[in-house]
N, C-alpha and C positions, 0 to 999 in steps of 0.2 A: 449882489449889487443891483440896485433898482434905478431906473431912469424912465423918462417919458419919451416914447418914440415919436418921430415926426408924423406928419399926415400922409406921406407917401408910403405905400405898402411895398414891402420887399417882394421881389419877383417870386411867383409861386413855384417856378422850376428849381429854385435854389434849395439846398439842403436846409434842415432846421438850424444847423450850426451857422451856415452862411447867412441865413435870414436874420439870426440873432446879431451877427457881426454888422450887417447892413443897418439894422435898427440902431445899434450902438453908434455907428458912424454918423447916421442922420442926427441922432441926439447930440453927439459931440459937436458937429458942425452948427447945430442950433444953439450952442453955448452951454451945454450941460457938462460941467467938468467931471462929474462922476461917471459919465459914459467913457471918457478917456481912461479913467481909472479901471473900468471894467475891461477895456481892451488890453491895458497894460497887465492886469492881473491874469488875464486869460492866456496871453502869449509870451509873457516875460521869460518863462522857463524854456519854452521852445526856441525863442530867439537866442537865448544864451547857448543852447546846445548847438545851434547852427554856427554861431560865431566861434565857439570853442573848437569845433571840428576843423576850423580853418586856421586858427591862430595858435592852437595848442598851448595856451597859457591861461589859467583861470583868472588871473588878475587882469590881463588885457581883455579877456572876454567879458568880465564885469564892466569894465570901462566902456567897451564898444557897445554893449547891450544898451546902456544908458543913451549913448549917442544915436543908436539906431532908432529908438523910440522918439527921441527929440526930433530927428529928421522926419520920421514917418508922420508925427503929429503936425509938423509944419506943412507937410505935403498932403494932408488927408483929403483936401478938396479935389486933388488930382486922381484919387482912387475911383475906379469904375468897376461895378459889380459883375462885369463879364467874366472876371477871374476871381477866384476865392481871395478874400482879404489876406489869409495866411500866405498864399503864394506871393502876393504883392509885398507883404511885409518881409518874407524870407528873402525875396530878391533884393530889397533894400539892405537887409542884413548881409547878404553875400557880397554885394557890390561894395558896401562900406568896409567889409573885412578885407576884400581884395585890395582896396586902396591902402589899407593899413599894412597888409603883407608886402605889397610892392615897395612901399616906403621903407619898411624895415628889412626888406630883402630876406624874408623868412622862407623856409621850405614849407609848402602846404600840400594837401592831398590832391590827387588827380582830379581834374574837372570831369572825368568820365565816371567817377564813383558817385553813388547816390549819397546825398547828405542827410544824415539823420537829424530829426528835430526833437528827439526824446519822447515822441508820441508815435502813433501809428502812421503819421504823415511823413513823407520824405520827398525830396526833389533833386533834380540833377542841375548842375551848373551849366550854363550855356554862355561861356565867356571866351571871346576870341583871344588868341595868344597875342600878347603885347610885351614890349619892353617895359621896364619900370617907368611909371609915370614921371616925366621930368618936371612937372609942376608941383614939386613938393611944398613950396611955400604956399601955394593956393590951397592945397589939401590941408595943410596945417592950420591955415586961417579958417577954413570951413569947419574943421573939427572944433576949434576954439569957440567959434561963434555959436555952436550948439549948446554950450553950457555957460558961456561968460555972462549972459543976461541973468542967470540964476545965482552965480557965485557970490555976488555982493550981498545976497540975503542969507548967506551961511554965517554961523558963528565964526569969529576970528580964528579959532584954533583949527577949524576945518578949512577955512578959506585959503590959508597959506599952503596947506597940503594939496588942495585941488589945483592951485595955480602951478605948483611944482610938477604935479603929475600930468596935467592936461596942457598947460600953456608952455612949460619948459620941457615937457616930455622926459622927465627924469625917471629912472628906474626906482624901484622900492628901496634898493640898497643905497642908492645915491641920496634919496630923500632922508633915509635914516641917518646917513652921515651928515647931511646938511642941517638937520634939525636936532642932531645929537640925541635921538630917541631910539629905543630898541626897535628892531625890525618888526617884531610882532605888534608893537604899539602902533607903528605907522600903518601896517596893514589893517588893523582893527579900526583905526580912526578914518582911514580912507574908505573902508567898507561902510561905516556909519555916514560919512560924507556923501557917498553915492546914494544911500537910502534917503537922506534928506533931499538930495537933488531930484530923486524920483518923486518924492512927495511934493516938492515945489513945482515940478513939471506937471503933475496932475492938476494942481490948482491954476497954473498959468496957461495950460494948453488951450483953454477956451478962448484966450485972447490972441493966440498965434495967428 
């Protein structure tokens, strides 16, 4: 992935990987959509592993990974290079997953265990103990807002599935019953819908 870096030089004390990330972020904030794509391609797999370790469901992890990148891209101007971009991104992923877990009241791994990212990097959660978040309506609204701006651009057959999954928070089995489609078809079409949303997010990110 190629892009044109901004005029500011990455800090020399940063690792080569961190300098590349900072250059991508500068280019993204300057309006280069392919810089967002470079960040997504580089960290999508790692973010998925972080989320999956916490929610223990591949379908939910796919959904949440999309939401994590949407949230990160919207907040990219808040990133400061005192910390590695991966640390900042994984923190967003862990916090977003914690909100999901609390809402669903799922059992998750201990916060004292290192979270694997599927690479050589890992990190520990530092989350104070809390009761389940009582503001479920707000969390649900926030989650929906991450994708609803893109949904209208999907083909109709995918649009309905995304609305059922994200907005109404139906399970895959419930969606299959609602649409009278085989479960495998529902999963395949939602996978494709997510891929399309990722592609739309890449093109839209520069305008966020």
